[in-house]
C-alpha positions in Angstrom: 3.4 14.7 10.2 4.8 17.0 7.5 8.6 17.2 7.1 9.9 19.7 9.7 12.9 20.9 7.7 13.8 21.1 4.0 15.7 18.1 2.8 18.7 20.3 2.1 19.0 21.2 5.8 19.0 17.5 6.7 21.6 16.6 4.1 23.9 19.4 5.1 24.3 17.6 8.5 25.4 14.3 6.8 29.1 13.9 6.2 28.6 11.5 3.3 26.6 14.1 1.4 29.2 16.8 2.1 31.8 14.7 0.4 29.6 14.5 -2.6 29.3 18.3 -2.7 33.0 18.7 -2.5 33.8 16.2 -5.2 30.8 16.5 -7.6 28.8 19.7 -6.8 26.7 19.6 -10.0 25.6 16.0 -9.4 25.0 16.7 -5.7 22.6 19.6 -6.5 20.7 17.5 -9.1 20.4 14.6 -6.6 19.3 17.0 -3.9 16.5 18.4 -6.0 15.3 14.9 -7.0 15.4 13.8 -3.4 13.4 16.8 -2.2 10.7 16.1 -4.8 10.7 12.5 -3.7 10.3 13.5 -0.1 7.3 15.7 -0.9 5.7 13.1 -3.2 6.1 10.4 -0.5 4.6 12.7 2.1 1.6 13.5 0.0 1.1 9.8 -0.8 1.1 8.9 2.9 -1.3 11.8 3.5 -3.7 10.4 1.0 -3.5 6.9 2.5 -4.2 8.3 5.9 -7.3 10.0 4.6 -8.8 6.8 3.1 -11.9 5.4 4.8 -11.1 2.4 6.9 -13.2 -0.7 6.7 -12.9 -2.6 9.9 -15.3 -5.4 9.0 -12.6 -7.8 7.7 -12.3 -6.6 4.2 -8.6 -6.3 4.7 -8.3 -10.0 5.3 -6.4 -12.1 2.8 -8.8 -14.1 0.5 -8.0 -17.4 2.2 -8.6 -16.0 5.7 -11.8 -14.3 4.5 -13.0 -17.7 3.1 -12.2 -19.5 6.3 -14.1 -16.9 8.3 -17.1 -17.1 6.0 -17.1 -20.9 6.2 -17.0 -20.8 10.0 -19.8 -18.3 10.1 -22.0 -20.4 7.8 -21.3 -23.5 9.9 -22.3 -21.7 13.1 -25.5 -20.4 11.4 -26.4 -23.9 10.3 -25.8 -25.3 13.9 -28.1 -22.6 15.3 -30.8 -23.3 12.7 -30.9 -27.1 13.4 -33.5 -28.2 16.0 -32.1 -29.3 19.2 -32.9 -32.9 20.3 
């Protein structure tokens, strides 16, 4: 979900940032601009991640877990291929 308010509106409700504006207004403005850009960048990054195709076949498993799964599958396949006595 996109940010619902500009970062400035959020910051204006925070006492800690109001103190910074009173004591160092130039620094506060610079930090506010950088933070707003960071918020937008992070949102666009998450938006891109959300739009990536998802592979639900186990490709997201760790290499060790993937190897264990493959070995188990191979073992089961061999058991099924062996003639039953």
